[in-house]
TIMI-408878 format. One record per residue: x, y, z of N, C-alpha, C, O in turn; residue in three letters. Coordinates in steps of 0.05 Angstrom, whole numbers, plus 5000, padded with zeros to 4 digits. Layout:
// TIMI-408878
XYZXYZXYZXYZALA ...
This chain:
// TIMI-408878
488253544825488553314833492653194810493553294789MET 493853004824496552944819496852724805496152534820LYS 497652624780497452334769500452214780502552314789ASN 499752044775502851814792502351524793500551414804MET 504251424779504851214762507150984788509251054798ILE 506450844791507350564808509050364799507550174796SER 510750314794512850314817513750594822514850694802PRO 513650734842514251124853516251154847518050994850LEU 516251374838520651524828520451564854518251534866LYS 523451664873522551884890522652134882521552294897GLU 523752234861522252494844519052614847518652854851LYS 516752394845515152364849514852274879515952494885ASP 514652214894514752184923514852414942513252464960ILE 518752634929518152844944516153074937515153264950LYS 515752984911514353284904511453274914510053474911ALA 509852914934508253044939507853144965510153154975LEU 505753244986506253465000501353285020499253255008ARG 502253225054500053185068498453365052499053595050ALA 495453215035492753345038492853245006490653184996GLY 495853234986494753204961492453034962491652864978ASP 491353164934490152874925490752684899491452804879GLU 490452354898493552324873490652154858488552114871VAL 491152064827491051934822492951654809494351664789SER 492451444824495351244828494451174795492551264783LEU 496850964782496250864763498450664767500650704777SER 497350404757500450274750499849934767497549844766GLY 501849784781502549554790502049704824502849914834VAL 500549464833500749514874500349314877499649174858ILE 500649184908500949004919499649014934499349234945LEU 497748754944495248884968497148624992498048444979THR 497448605008498648495034497148635071497448855080ALA 496148455079495048525111497148335138499448265140ARG 495148325152497048255176499847925162502247905161ASP 497647765156499047435165501047485139503247395143GLN 500547615113502747665097503847865100504447935078ALA 504748085122506148205128508748075146511048155146HIS 507747915156507947755185511047505174513347465183LEU 509147375146510647205136513647365118515747245116ARG 513347605108515047725094517847825118520147855112LEU 516947855138519447915156520447795170522647835179CYS 518047485180519447235177521747105159523546955167GLU 521347175130524147215108526047315110528147185107LEU 526147665118527447635127529147675146531247795145VAL 527447525172530247425193531447215184533847175187ARG 530147085175531546785155532246785141532146575129LYS 534047045127535647045114534946965086536646855072GLY 532447015077531246815054529646955035527447005045LYS 529947055010528047084995526547215000525747245023PRO 525047384973521747544981520947344958522447234941PHE 517747304962516347184937515647414921513747384906PRO 517047664920515947924909517348184908517248364925VAL 518748194883520048454890518748714901517348834886ASP 519248814930518149064943519649334926518349544923ILE 522949314915523949604912520849744891519349654873LYS 521150044906519850204898516750174899515450384898GLY 515649954901513149894902511449964929512150054951GLN 508849884918505850014928504949724941504349504931VAL 505049834975503349574993499949814996499450045003ILE 498449604989495249734989494549415013495149175012TYR 492949585034492049355055490249335055488849455071TYR 489349165037487048965028487648755020489448665006CYS 484448605038483848375035481748355004479448365014GLY 481448344979479748324952477648074958478147824958PRO 475548194962472347894963472747814934473847904914THR 471347594942471347364915470747574886469147754889PRO 471347574874470647624841468147584837466747764831ALA 467547404840464547224824464147524795462847734793GLY 466247384777465847424747466747734738466547854717GLY 467847814759469948104754472748084755473947904767SER 473848294741476248244752477948224782480248164789VAL 475948304793477148274838473648424833472448534814ILE 473148344861471148294880470248564894468948704878GLY 470448664914470148934932473048994941474348784943ALA 473849124945477349224958477749424966479049564951CYS 476949534989476849745001478449705019479249475018GLY 479449815037482549975061481949805072479549745072PRO 483749685085483749555108484649805134485550025125THR 484549795156486249975175489049835180489549595182THR 490750085181493850115164494650105194496850015187SER 494850115221496050055238496849855257498349875276SER 495149615246495049415242497749325230498749135241ARG 498949415213501949325197503849505211506149465204MET 503349725233505249865239507749735246509949825243ASP 506749475260509749315271511549165252513249015262GLU 511449175225512749035213512949355176512749305152PHE 513349635188512549775170515449855165516649875144THR 516349895193519849975176521249835166522649935149PRO 521749585171522949335170522349365139524349285128GLU 520849435122519949335092520449655082521449715060LEU 519849815101520950155084523550085072524350145050LEU 525249915099528549915097529549605083531349445087GLU 527449645064527049385043526349565021525849425001LEU 526149765018525949754992523249984980522950134961GLY 521649885005519049975009519050235012519950355031LEU 517050404981515650684973513250744983513450964993LYS 511450674985508450624981506750544999507150315006GLY 504150685015503150445026499650565029498750765040MET 498950445021496050485011493850355037493750115039ILE 492050545058490650355070488850645081488650845068GLY 487450595109485750765122487250885156488450725170LYS 486851115161487751135193489751175187491151175166GLY 490051255221492551345232496351215234496151045251LYS 497751215229500351155226501251265264500651475275ARG 503151005277504451005290506051295294505651475278SER 507551325311510551515315512451315293513651375272ARG 512351205300515351055289514951035264516851095249GLU 512150925252511550955227511551185202511751165178VAL 511351485227511751695212514351645214515151415208ARG 515251745219519451675228520451515197522251575181GLU 518851315196521451125188519951105159520250905146SER 518051335146516651425121518051655121519451675101ILE 518251835136520151985132523752095124524652285111ARG 525051855141527851725138528351645115530251725102ASP 526751465107526351325079525051415055524651245038GLU 524551575053522751795033521451705016521751684992LYS 518251595046516551365017514351615034514751835043ALA 511751415031510051625031506851435041506951205032VAL 504551495057502751385061500051475051498951685057TYR 499151215032496851525013494351295035494951085046PHE 491351435038489251345043487451405025486951605012VAL 485851055026483751155010481651115018481451015041ALA 478851184997477051235017474950905025474150735009PRO 474850925059474250755061470950805062469551005063ALA 469950415058467150495050466150475023463750425017GLY 469350534997468550524970469050164953469550104930ALA 468649994976471349804963469249724935470549564921GLY 467049764926466249644905466649914874466449884850ALA 467150134890467150384871470450314863471150344840TYR 472950164889475050254881475849894863477949834852LEU 473449744865474449494849474249604819475449514799SER 472549804820472049804791475149964764475149964739LYS 477250084785479550154794482150014781484050084767ARG 481049754794483449504786482649384754480249314751VAL 484249364735486149244702486149004701485948864681ARG 486648904730487648614730489548614758491148764769THR 488148284762489248224787490047894790488347714789CYS 492547854793492547514796494447544833495047734848GLU 494647264835495747164868499047214859499647204836VAL 500347244874502947334873505547174886507847124879VAL 503747114915504447014940503346854970502946974991ALA 503246614969503146625002499446604997497546685010PHE 499746484973496246364962493846214987491446234990GLU 495746074998493345915031491946035042489845975053ASP 493646325040492146625055489446635044487746625061LEU 488746655025486246675014485546885009486446944987GLY 484047085020483547425007486647605031487047845032PRO 488147395044489447655054492847495037494847555049GLU 492947365021494747294995496247534990494947724998ALA 498247614980499647894961499047774934499847564923ILE 496748024925496048024897496648244879495548464882TYR 497848194867499248334844496848434828496048284809ARG 495348714835493148974820495649144804497949174812LEU 494349234776494249384752492749494756490549404749GLU 492949834774489749904769490450154753492650204743VAL 488050314752488650624731487150724750485950594767GLU 487251064745486051254769484251214795482051294802ASN 486451034807485850874823486251244861488151354871PHE 483951254864484551464880484851534898483051424911PRO 486551724919487851704934488152024945487552234934LEU 489551974977489052184990492052175003492651945010ILE 494152405009497152345017495952505033495052735032VAL 496352175059495252265083498652335103498552535118ALA 501352195103503752275105505752275091506452045087ILE 507152435080509252485055511152445070511752375093ASP 512252525045516152395047518352545078520152445092SER 516752845077517552965106517252915129518153015149LEU 515052665124513352775151511152865161510352835184GLY 510552935152508153195151505052965148504452815129ASN 503353025179501752805164498752975179498353145197ASP 496652765154494652905150492353005178491053215181ILE 492652695197491352755216493152915246492352895269TYR 494552995241497253115263496153345262496653505279GLU 493653425227495553725231491853875223491254085212ASN 489453595237486953655226486853865260484854005266ILE 
């Protein structure tokens, strides 16, 4: 198990290989389809982002209501739904993504070209993963509810490297 801190550093990303198990701590952002669309629309209009994504990790997740806890269940959503937006965000400095499932050839190439990393989180384990979240706050697009962008501070968040910075992909090697 490799311990990593987010925001990610280039040397740490380069040391990862597809299939590595990672324990991630630090700050990550959540964002799903609608938040990605809005971010890319801001880019196209030349407007600033509401959050800094340079070096950051985006978790494809829409948390459920907290119900007295820091956060409700927060399992990963299908990553391919964000594929149309991913290359653009990687070019702007995004360095990591967390989700579930395969990515397109274009995204794999973008991850390689931008020296980023794609992690998968255990699907069906949203309640378990919520116990790894120390703080949670909405930082952008609050009107989107669970699809808003949340800033999470996580501790020992369990992940597997699905696509490394060389473009190696666990889904291609199975």
